N, C-alpha and C positions, 0 to 999 in steps of 0.2 A: 486653947490649943496652941500651942506653940512646934513651931516648924522649923527646920536646918536642912538645906541643900546643899550638897557636897557631889562631889564628881566631877567638876569640870576642869578644865584642862586646854590644851594645845594640842591641836589635832590635827593633820593633814585633809586636804583637800579628798574625799572617799574615804576618809577614815571611821572608826565607830568611838565612843565612848558613853558611856551608861551613867544618869546621875541617879542619886538615891536622893531621898528627904525623909526624914525621921520627922515622927510626929510623935506629942507626946500628948497625953489627957487617953479617957477613956469611949469616948465618944466616934475615934478615926474611924470604925468600920461601916456606921453609919453617914457617912460625911459624903459628899460627891464632891472629889478632888480636881486640883488640874496642874498643868504645866505653864508658865506664863515666861516669855521673855522679851527684855528690852535691850535695844540697839543701839545707835548713836542716839536716837531720837528720843522725846519724851511718853511715848506711847510703850504702854506694858499690854502684849497681847497676848491673847489666850491661844494657846497650840496645841495642846491634847486635853481633853477630858477623860475620867471615869466615871462610873457611878459607885454608889455601895456596891451592888448587884453586878458590876466587872464591863458593863456597857462603856464600849470607848467612842469615843469621836475626834475629829482630827482637822486642823485647820489645813486649807488646800498644798501649800507650801509644804508641810513637811507631810502631807500623808506618804504613806509605802514606804518613807523611810526611818521613822519614828514610832518608837511601841510602848506605850504610857502602860502600866501593870501597879499592880497594888499587892500587900499583903496584910491583911487584916489582922496577923494573929502577932504580925509583928509591930505594926504601928510602921510599916514604910510604904511609902509611894517611889515606881522607880520611872525611868526615860530611859531607853536602848535606844540610840541616836547611831543612825548607819549611813552610809555613804555623803557624809556630811558636806555642805556646800561653805562656803566662804562669807555668803548671805547668813549662816548659821550661827555666827560670832554674834554675842549678846550675853549678858547676864541674864540666867535662868533664874527660874523663883518655883515654888510650890504654895499652891494656898486653894483654899478650898472654889470648887465651881458654881458660883453665884446664880448662874442658870437653872437649878434644880433646890433653892433658895439659903436664905441664911446670908450673914455680911462676912467678907473677907476678914480673915485673923491678922494679927502681925504681921508683915512681910517678911522683916530676917533678912538676913544679909544678900543671901542669891549667893549661886557659883557661876563664873565666869568664863565662859569656852569660847575658845580663838580659835576658828579656822584659818589655815595658812593656805593660801594658792599655788 
């Protein structure tokens, strides 16, 4: 599976952005997926996950503000980000959620989100 995240950009505090992730391959619909982000530090953190069946889970820092969704027919993963904060500034990536088994796919370039105060 190859992944390409897009939709990042510059937003003001309190604003919204919607990220998209296009996935190649025929097995996307059975793979648990997630959004990750990497800020100034080296750690890449999982912030939202969604199972093949549509069950979702969120990191506390984004809960209530971000919504992960997927369209298996289109091989697409989405992240709706509302009420953005400067601390949401990061490069965002999509990839498999390894908590449901399997190794990560190639990470791709990610998409940069910058939130101004």
